[in-house]
C-alpha positions in Angstrom: -24.8 -48.3 -15.1 -22.1 -50.2 -16.5 -24.8 -52.7 -18.4 -26.7 -50.1 -18.9 -23.5 -48.4 -21.2 -23.1 -51.6 -22.6 -26.8 -52.4 -23.8 -27.2 -49.0 -25.7 -23.6 -49.9 -27.8 -25.0 -53.3 -28.3 -27.7 -51.8 -29.6 -26.0 -48.8 -31.6 -23.9 -51.2 -33.1 -26.6 -53.0 -34.3 -28.3 -50.0 -36.3 -24.8 -49.0 -37.3 -24.6 -51.5 -39.6 -27.6 -50.9 -41.6 -26.1 -49.1 -44.6 -28.5 -45.3 -44.9 -28.1 -43.4 -48.0 -26.5 -40.5 -46.5 -23.8 -42.6 -45.2 -23.3 -44.9 -47.8 -23.0 -42.3 -51.0 -19.3 -41.2 -51.3 -18.8 -37.8 -53.4 -16.2 -38.1 -55.5 -15.0 -35.0 -54.3 -15.5 -36.7 -50.8 -13.1 -39.8 -51.7 -10.5 -37.7 -53.2 -9.9 -35.3 -50.3 -9.8 -38.6 -48.3 -7.3 -40.6 -50.9 -5.4 -37.3 -50.5 -5.2 -37.8 -46.5 -7.1 -34.0 -46.4 -10.1 -35.3 -44.3 -10.4 -38.7 -41.8 -12.7 -40.2 -39.1 -12.5 -39.0 -35.4 -13.5 -41.1 -32.5 -16.4 -39.1 -32.4 -18.5 -40.1 -35.8 -18.2 -37.1 -37.5 -15.5 -36.1 -40.0 -12.4 -33.8 -39.3 -9.6 -32.0 -41.2 -6.2 -33.6 -41.6 -5.0 -30.6 -43.0 -6.2 -27.1 -43.5 -9.4 -27.6 -46.0 -10.3 -25.8 -49.2 -13.6 -24.2 -49.0 -14.8 -26.6 -51.2 -13.6 -29.8 -48.3 -15.0 -27.3 -46.0 -18.6 -27.5 -47.0 -18.6 -31.0 -47.8 -17.3 -32.3 -45.1 -20.1 -29.9 -42.5 -22.6 -30.9 -45.2 -21.7 -34.9 -44.6 -21.3 -33.7 -41.0 -24.6 -32.8 -40.5 -26.0 -35.7 -42.2 -24.2 -37.9 -40.1 -25.8 -36.4 -37.1 -29.4 -36.6 -38.1 -28.8 -39.8 -38.5 -26.9 -40.6 -35.9 -30.9 -38.3 -33.9 -32.6 -40.6 -35.6 -31.2 -43.7 -34.1 -30.6 -43.0 -31.2 -34.1 -42.2 -30.9 -35.5 -45.5 -32.1 -32.5 -47.0 -29.9 -33.3 -45.7 -26.9 -29.8 -43.8 -26.7 -28.0 -40.5 -27.1 -27.3 -39.1 -30.2 -23.3 -39.1 -29.0 -23.3 -42.5 -27.7 -24.6 -43.6 -31.2 -21.9 -41.3 -32.8 -18.7 -42.8 -30.7 -20.3 -45.8 -31.7 -20.3 -45.4 -35.1 -17.0 -43.6 -35.2 -15.3 -47.1 -33.4 -17.1 -48.8 -36.5 -16.0 -46.1 -38.6 -12.2 -46.1 -38.5 -12.7 -49.7 -37.7 -13.5 -49.9 -42.0 -10.5 -47.5 -42.4 -8.0 -49.3 -45.6 -4.7 -49.1 -45.7 -2.8 -45.1 -46.5 -6.4 -43.7 -45.4 -6.6 -41.3 -42.1 -8.2 -41.6 -38.7 -7.9 -40.6 -35.2 -6.6 -41.9 -32.2 -7.8 -42.3 -28.7 -5.5 -39.1 -28.0 -6.4 -36.9 -30.9 -3.7 -37.4 -33.1 -3.9 -38.1 -37.1 -2.7 -41.8 -38.0 -2.5 -43.3 -41.3 -4.1 -46.5 -41.6 -2.2 -49.5 -42.3 -2.5 -53.4 -42.8 -2.7 -53.7 -39.1 -6.2 -52.8 -37.1 -6.3 -49.1 -36.3 -5.6 -47.4 -32.4 -9.3 -47.2 -30.8 -10.5 -45.8 -28.1 -10.5 -49.4 -25.4 -14.5 -48.8 -25.5 -14.9 -49.6 -28.8 -16.4 -53.2 -29.1 
């Protein structure tokens, strides 16, 4: 079982490195909310609200999360994985790709601000 999970994670990592328009395009409003610390990356592969969002930010993040789920579903089918495994693996990568000043959720569910040091990630992240 552990080997199957590890194989699935490795396949997901390979697929998650492919850029997709839904994930790669960053709307200026999204960039502003991210830079202001209003939203951040979560270990489950989705964006979360660090503070209570405005209606515009909520709508933007909801739309991005729907797009992410669609991409995760597509990639999971291709990799013979689950959507949750694909989302988790991508979440590991997205948190690793944050830059100093951006928010991310730690494995304990707390919001942290990325520093120049590596972010705190789930021990299952490879």
